[in-house]
C-alpha positions, 0 to 999 in steps of 0.5 A: 691831474687837477687837485681840489682845494680842500678846506682852503689848502692849495693841494697842487703845491703845498708849501713848507709852512702848510706841511709844518702846520698840519699833520697827515690826519688833517689832510686825510680828513679833508680828502675823505670829506671833499673827494668823491668816494669813487675817485681813488686816483685823486685820493691817492695822488692828493695823499701822496703829494701831502705825505711827501711834504709832511713827512719831509717836514716832520716824520712823526706828523705823517705816522698816524696809523688811524688816519691811514687805516681810515683812508685805506678802508674808504678809498677803494670801495667803488672797486667792489673789493674789501681790502685787508688792512695793516692794523695798528698791531702790525704797525707796532711791529714795524709795518707801515699803514702808509706804505700799504695804502700806497701799495694798494693805490698802485694795484688799483691803478693797474687793475683799472688800466688792465680792465680798460685794455681788456674792454678795448681788445674785446671791442676790437675782437668783435670788429675783427670778426665782422671785418673778417666775414665781410672780406671773406664774402668779398673774396668769394665774390671776386673769384677769377673768371677769364670770361668776364670782361672786367676779370683783370681788375677783379683779379687785382681787387681779389689780390688786395682783398686777400692781402687785407685778409692776411694782415687781419688774420695775423693781426699785423696792425694791432696798436699794442701787440702786432701778430699776437691774436686778439683772442690770446690777448683777451685771455691773457688780460682776463687772467691778469684782471682776475689776478689784480682784483685778487691782489686788492683783497690779499693779505698785506704780507703775501709776497707771492701774490705781489710777485705773481702780479708783477710777473703777469703785468710785465708779461703783457705790458712790459716793464716800462709800460706807463700806467695811464688810464685808457679809454673806457672803464672795462665795465663790459669786459665780463671779468669780475669775480 
């Protein structure tokens, strides 16, 4: 991911001198001023790179609750959710405003990946229905008739069509989950997307929803699935709410 130059700072590879000279509030102010509000991934990645450097150089310099709260309030607005905050009062009791921001980054990334996968599965389900109908019609037109002069070649073609139908009906060529029907994948993904969206508005101290989300994510994607954005945003997936 290409990182922007914020106020003359080379955020791709911050130096120790940069980290010692700045507090996290300086970086977050620049993030809010220079990164598009809809690009939460870039805000998260930039904050992560600089927080690692600043916290290593000076732990106190990265513990700016006001700055982390402001970034948390702003970074996820385009997802059309209102995130709950770890407040300064919570921080005084030992909770981390910074850790909560990065936890929301993780949840938002999963939400975006799941929406994109749902949109892709939905498109393929629509294509499946068209292909299935075409093959059924083709199969019906190739009924065996020994009186036809080309019945041998038609018979072989009919077998090929039936073989294609079987592979299609059993979803054998699925790039993600072979043999799992697309309709089942759609429903699993709709449930996952709804759960992930709810997790973005959950109480920071609700451990159950985090556990539930992790279990649902691993049930579909598996524990080692990379969280990379797939083609499409999933805007047409019909899962908001």
